C-alpha positions in Angstrom: 168.6 -32.7 9.3 171.7 -33.4 11.0 172.2 -36.4 13.4 172.6 -36.1 17.2 176.7 -36.9 16.3 176.8 -34.2 13.9 175.4 -31.7 16.4 177.7 -33.1 18.8 180.5 -32.5 16.0 179.8 -28.8 15.8 179.7 -28.3 19.7 182.8 -30.0 20.0 184.5 -28.1 17.1 184.1 -25.0 19.7 184.3 -26.8 22.9 180.7 -26.0 24.0 178.1 -23.8 22.6 174.9 -21.8 23.7 171.5 -22.8 21.7 171.4 -19.6 19.6 174.9 -20.3 18.7 174.4 -23.8 17.5 171.2 -22.8 16.0 173.0 -20.1 13.7 175.7 -22.9 13.0 173.2 -25.1 11.9 171.3 -22.2 9.7 174.9 -21.7 8.3 175.3 -25.0 7.0 171.7 -25.7 5.8 172.5 -22.4 3.8 175.4 -23.6 2.3 173.9 -26.9 1.4 170.8 -25.1 0.0 168.8 -27.1 2.4 166.1 -26.1 4.9 167.6 -25.7 8.6 167.0 -28.4 11.0 164.7 -27.4 14.1 167.6 -27.1 16.5 165.4 -26.8 19.8 163.8 -30.1 18.7 167.2 -31.6 17.8 169.1 -30.6 21.0 166.1 -32.1 23.1 166.6 -35.3 21.3 170.5 -35.3 21.4 170.1 -34.5 25.2 167.6 -37.1 25.7 170.3 -39.6 24.1 173.0 -38.1 26.4 174.9 -37.2 23.2 174.5 -33.6 24.5 174.5 -32.5 27.9 173.2 -29.0 29.0 175.1 -27.6 31.7 173.9 -24.5 33.4 176.2 -21.7 34.1 176.5 -18.2 35.4 176.1 -16.6 31.5 173.3 -19.2 30.5 173.2 -22.8 29.6 176.2 -24.1 27.4 175.8 -27.4 25.5 178.5 -29.9 25.6 179.4 -33.2 24.2 177.8 -36.0 26.1 178.9 -39.5 27.1 177.0 -41.3 24.3 178.5 -38.9 21.6 180.6 -39.9 18.7 181.3 -36.4 17.5 181.2 -35.9 13.6 181.8 -33.1 11.7 179.0 -32.6 9.0 180.2 -31.6 5.6 181.0 -27.7 5.6 181.2 -27.4 9.4 185.1 -27.0 9.2 184.4 -23.4 8.1 182.1 -22.5 11.0 185.0 -21.3 13.2 185.5 -18.6 10.6 181.7 -18.0 10.1 180.6 -17.7 13.7 182.0 -15.1 15.9 182.5 -17.5 19.0 185.5 -18.3 20.9 186.5 -21.8 21.8 185.2 -22.7 25.2 186.5 -25.4 27.5 183.8 -26.8 30.0 185.1 -29.0 33.3 184.3 -32.4 32.6 183.5 -33.1 35.8 180.7 -30.8 35.8 179.5 -31.9 32.6 179.8 -35.5 34.3 177.9 -34.4 37.2 174.9 -32.6 35.3 174.9 -35.8 33.0 174.3 -38.0 36.0 171.6 -35.4 37.5 169.8 -35.9 34.4 170.2 -39.4 34.2 169.0 -40.2 37.6 165.9 -38.1 37.0 165.3 -39.8 33.5 165.7 -43.2 35.1 163.2 -42.2 37.7 160.6 -41.3 35.3 161.2 -44.2 33.3 160.6 -46.4 36.1 157.4 -44.6 37.4 156.2 -44.9 33.9 157.0 -49.0 33.5 158.9 -47.8 30.0 161.0 -51.0 29.2 162.5 -49.7 26.4 163.8 -46.5 28.1 164.8 -48.4 31.2 167.3 -50.6 28.9 168.5 -47.5 27.1 169.2 -45.7 30.3 170.8 -48.6 31.7 173.1 -48.7 28.7 173.9 -44.8 29.5 175.0 -45.8 32.9 178.2 -47.5 31.3 178.5 -45.0 28.9 178.8 -42.2 31.9 180.9 -44.2 34.2 183.4 -44.6 31.5 183.3 -40.7 30.6 183.1 -39.1 33.8 184.2 -39.8 37.5 180.7 -41.0 38.5 179.6 -44.4 40.0 176.2 -45.6 39.1 176.1 -49.4 40.4 173.2 -48.3 42.5 171.1 -46.8 39.9 171.9 -49.8 37.2 170.8 -51.9 39.9 167.6 -50.1 40.2 167.2 -50.0 36.5 167.9 -54.0 36.4 165.1 -54.5 39.0 162.7 -52.4 37.1 163.6 -54.2 34.1 162.7 -57.4 35.4 159.1 -56.1 36.5 158.5 -55.0 33.4 159.2 -58.0 31.4 
């Protein structure tokens, strides 16, 4: 099983990846380790939920980019992936990734507030700081709304 930050490390190695490319990379690593491959779809969803990865829609399909809460770490054997996979390195506009992360954060925050999920509200509040430091976004108003909701759930 790879951690969210290891998934981010693989993505960072290429700049951005499509889900099937990341799935192939994870399968290659598992094969080299003699292990069962990670359920990539579930792992990607968890990493996106934690804002370690950001799914950015594009003209040629969705790209996964490293997100604001990531500490990309290369898993053992990942340094060989550029030689194994037929994927050219990509660059992603950080502002675009930041806007996409902001949109997702606002949606996640609205759902957490509506559900009265105190743990998720606290997590998302922390993400606001990471995202502001990482991308040119202002999240003061959202943080205030999360603070007010947190007070209401205590």
